[in-house]
C-alpha positions in Angstrom: -1.0 -34.4 -0.2 -2.8 -35.2 3.0 -6.3 -33.7 3.2 -8.4 -32.6 6.2 -12.0 -31.8 5.3 -14.8 -30.4 7.6 -12.6 -30.6 10.6 -12.2 -28.2 13.6 -8.8 -27.3 15.1 -8.3 -25.4 18.3 -5.2 -26.9 19.9 -1.9 -25.1 20.3 0.2 -25.6 17.1 -2.5 -27.9 15.7 -0.7 -28.7 12.5 2.8 -27.6 13.4 5.6 -28.6 11.0 3.2 -30.1 8.5 4.3 -30.8 4.9 2.0 -31.2 1.8 -1.3 -30.6 3.7 -4.6 -29.1 2.5 -7.5 -28.1 4.7 -10.9 -27.9 3.1 -13.9 -26.2 4.8 -12.2 -26.4 8.1 -12.5 -24.2 11.2 -9.6 -23.0 13.3 -11.6 -22.0 16.4 -12.7 -23.5 19.7 -12.4 -23.5 23.5 -8.7 -24.6 23.6 -7.9 -21.2 22.0 -4.6 -22.5 20.6 -2.2 -20.4 18.6 0.1 -20.9 15.6 -1.9 -23.6 13.8 0.4 -23.8 10.7 3.8 -22.7 12.2 7.0 -24.0 10.4 5.0 -25.6 7.6 5.8 -26.3 3.9 3.5 -26.6 0.9 0.1 -26.0 2.6 -3.3 -25.1 1.2 -6.4 -23.8 3.0 -9.7 -23.4 1.0 -13.1 -22.3 2.3 -11.7 -22.2 5.8 -12.6 -20.1 8.9 -9.7 -18.8 11.1 -10.5 -17.2 14.4 -7.3 -17.9 16.3 -4.0 -16.0 16.5 -0.8 -16.3 14.5 -1.9 -19.1 12.1 0.8 -18.9 9.4 4.3 -18.2 10.7 7.7 -19.2 9.2 5.9 -21.1 6.3 7.2 -21.8 2.8 4.5 -22.3 0.2 1.1 -21.1 1.4 -2.1 -21.0 -0.6 -5.3 -19.5 1.0 -8.5 -19.3 -1.1 -12.1 -18.3 -0.3 -11.4 -18.1 3.4 -12.1 -15.7 6.3 -9.6 -14.5 8.9 -11.5 -12.7 11.6 -10.4 -9.7 13.8 -9.4 -12.3 16.4 -7.0 -13.8 13.9 -4.2 -11.3 14.6 -0.7 -11.4 12.9 -1.9 -13.9 10.3 1.2 -14.3 8.1 4.6 -13.5 9.3 8.1 -14.5 8.2 6.7 -16.6 5.3 7.4 -16.8 1.6 5.8 -18.0 -1.6 2.3 -17.0 -0.5 -0.9 -16.9 -2.6 -4.1 -15.4 -1.2 -7.3 -15.2 -3.3 -10.9 -14.1 -2.5 -10.2 -14.0 1.2 -11.1 -11.7 4.1 -8.1 -10.6 6.2 -9.6 -8.7 9.1 -7.0 -9.1 11.9 -4.4 -6.5 12.9 -0.9 -6.9 11.4 -2.1 -9.5 9.0 1.1 -9.6 6.8 4.6 -8.8 7.9 8.2 -9.7 6.8 6.9 -11.9 4.0 8.4 -12.6 0.5 6.9 -13.4 -2.9 3.2 -12.7 -2.1 0.4 -12.6 -4.6 -3.1 -11.4 -3.5 -6.2 -11.1 -5.7 -9.8 -10.3 -4.9 -9.1 -9.9 -1.2 -10.8 -7.7 1.5 -8.3 -6.3 3.9 -9.3 -4.5 7.2 -6.0 -4.6 9.1 -4.0 -1.9 10.8 -0.3 -2.1 10.2 -0.7 -4.4 7.3 2.2 -5.5 5.1 5.3 -4.1 7.0 8.6 -5.0 5.4 7.1 -7.0 2.6 9.2 -7.9 -0.4 7.9 -8.8 -3.9 4.2 -8.3 -3.2 1.7 -8.3 -6.0 -1.9 -7.2 -5.3 -4.7 -7.1 -7.8 -8.4 -6.2 -7.5 -8.2 -5.8 -3.7 -9.8 -3.4 -1.2 -8.0 -2.3 2.0 -8.5 -0.3 5.1 -5.3 0.2 7.1 -3.0 2.5 8.9 0.8 2.4 8.1 -0.1 0.2 5.2 3.0 -1.5 3.6 5.5 0.4 5.7 9.1 -0.2 4.6 8.2 -2.6 1.9 10.1 -3.3 -1.4 9.1 -4.2 -4.9 5.3 -3.9 -4.8 3.1 -4.1 -7.9 -0.5 -3.1 -7.3 -3.3 -3.1 -9.9 -6.8 -1.9 -9.2 -6.4 -1.6 -5.5 -8.6 0.7 -3.4 -7.2 1.9 -0.1 -8.6 4.0 2.8 -6.4 4.8 5.7 -3.4 6.9 7.0 0.4 6.9 6.7 0.5 4.5 3.8 3.5 3.4 1.7 6.1 5.2 3.9 9.7 4.3 3.3 8.6 2.3 0.2 11.1 1.4 -2.5 11.1 0.2 -6.2 7.4 -0.2 -6.7 4.7 0.3 -9.3 1.0 1.2 -8.8 -1.5 1.1 -11.7 -5.2 2.0 -11.8 -5.5 2.4 -8.1 -7.6 4.7 -5.8 -6.0 5.8 -2.6 -7.7 7.9 0.1 -4.8 8.2 2.6 -3.0 11.1 4.3 0.8 11.3 4.6 1.2 8.7 1.9 4.6 7.8 0.2 6.7 9.7 2.7 10.4 9.0 2.1 9.4 6.6 -0.8 12.1 6.0 -3.3 12.0 4.8 -6.9 8.2 4.5 -7.3 5.9 5.0 -10.2 2.1 5.7 -9.7 0.2 5.5 -13.0 -3.5 6.2 -14.0 -4.5 6.5 -10.3 -6.4 8.8 -7.9 -4.5 9.8 -4.7 -6.5 11.8 -2.2 -5.1 13.0 1.1 -3.1 15.6 2.9 0.7 16.0 2.7 1.3 13.6 -0.1 4.8 12.2 -0.6 7.0 14.5 1.4 10.7 13.7 1.4 10.3 11.2 -1.5 13.0 10.6 -4.1 12.7 9.6 -7.7 8.9 9.2 -7.6 6.8 9.7 -10.7 3.1 10.3 -11.0 1.8 9.7 -14.5 -1.8 10.5 -15.6 -2.9 10.7 -12.0 -5.4 12.9 -10.1 -3.9 14.4 -6.9 -6.3 15.8 -4.3 -5.5 17.5 -1.0 -3.5 20.2 0.7 0.3 20.7 0.7 1.3 17.8 -1.6 4.8 16.9 -2.8 7.1 18.9 -0.6 10.8 18.4 0.1 11.1 15.9 -2.8 14.1 15.0 -5.0 13.8 13.8 -8.5 10.0 14.2 -8.5 8.1 14.0 -11.8 4.4 14.6 -12.7 3.4 13.7 -16.2 -0.1 14.7 -17.4 -1.5 15.0 -13.9 -4.6 16.8 -12.5 -4.5 18.5 -9.2 -7.6 19.4 -7.1 -7.7 21.5 -3.9 -4.0 21.5 -3.8 -2.4 24.5 -2.1 1.1 25.2 -1.0 2.4 22.5 -3.4 6.0 21.6 -4.2 7.6 23.5 -1.3 11.4 23.0 -1.4 11.1 20.2 -4.1 13.2 19.4 -7.1 10.5 18.7 -9.6 9.7 18.4 -13.3 5.9 18.7 -13.7 3.3 18.9 -16.4 -0.1 19.7 -14.8 -3.3 19.8 -16.7 -5.5 21.7 -14.2 -5.2 24.9 -12.2 -3.4 24.7 -8.9 -4.6 26.7 -5.9 -1.0 27.7 -4.8 2.6 26.8 -5.5 5.2 27.6 -2.9 9.0 27.9 -3.3 9.9 25.0 -5.5 13.7 24.4 -5.0 14.6 23.4 -8.6 13.1 22.2 -11.9 10.2 23.2 -14.0 6.4 23.3 -13.4 4.1 23.7 -16.4 0.6 24.6 -15.2 -2.4 26.3 -16.9 -3.3 28.5 -13.9 -2.1 29.2 -10.4 -4.3 30.9 -7.8 -1.2 32.1 -5.8 2.5 31.8 -6.6 4.6 32.2 -3.4 8.3 32.9 -4.1 9.7 34.3 -0.8 12.7 32.0 -0.4 15.9 33.0 -2.1 16.8 29.3 -2.5 13.7 28.6 -4.5 15.1 28.4 -8.1 12.3 26.3 -9.7 10.6 27.8 -12.7 6.9 28.0 -12.8 5.5 28.4 -16.4 1.8 29.4 -16.4 0.4 28.6 -19.9 -2.8 30.7 -19.4 -0.7 33.6 -18.1 -3.0 34.0 -15.1 -1.6 34.3 -11.6 -3.4 35.8 -8.6 -0.9 37.3 -6.1 
């Protein structure tokens, strides 16, 4: 493997088409303002590097990035690449990950609108993210201990698992399909509308009008806080451990809840059964 150490690169396509290359403590920055430093590369490593130029990793196969910084000027960092490992790295440019396969991320700090679109087989652990439209239309995600703040996250997501996460994000999981969220906190308005076969297990759900127009929805041992007008027109099987402010017109299924502030059943198509274990409903 060829090694570059303590070098600066600012030319257009500085390392284009490289094979078996590592850069150690290098800077991708400078007056030439060149783009696409590692385009069409294979088996490349970057450690303790600073990236301040656009589109550095496109159409690459075998990428390892560790202990590095990608600034807000480093937009569209990784596109159309596969077999990617990113550890202890700052990704602060817009659209930092898109159309990538077989990605593992650990200990990363992400500040990137439109991050992760159309990703496949993405594993993320011990990461923090701020983003809008986070992971749109992605498939086969596995997230552990990920903290997210943003809007419109995980929309059109499929076949994914989230464990021990904390999400503060409105309009999350819209149109998601075949997803399990376990031991997590999800805060935000209008959670998971139009989703299909989504399960929340031992989760805390916070915010107005969650879980409407769903099919195959399951809640197992969940807590709900400040949740009003929940489950409208949803097919749901739910076991809820805390009072719910209001439940409105569940289409089908069963909801077990200790207390409901208001139960609204004014739609003749609402056939879902609400079982209040504490026998307390305020009309």
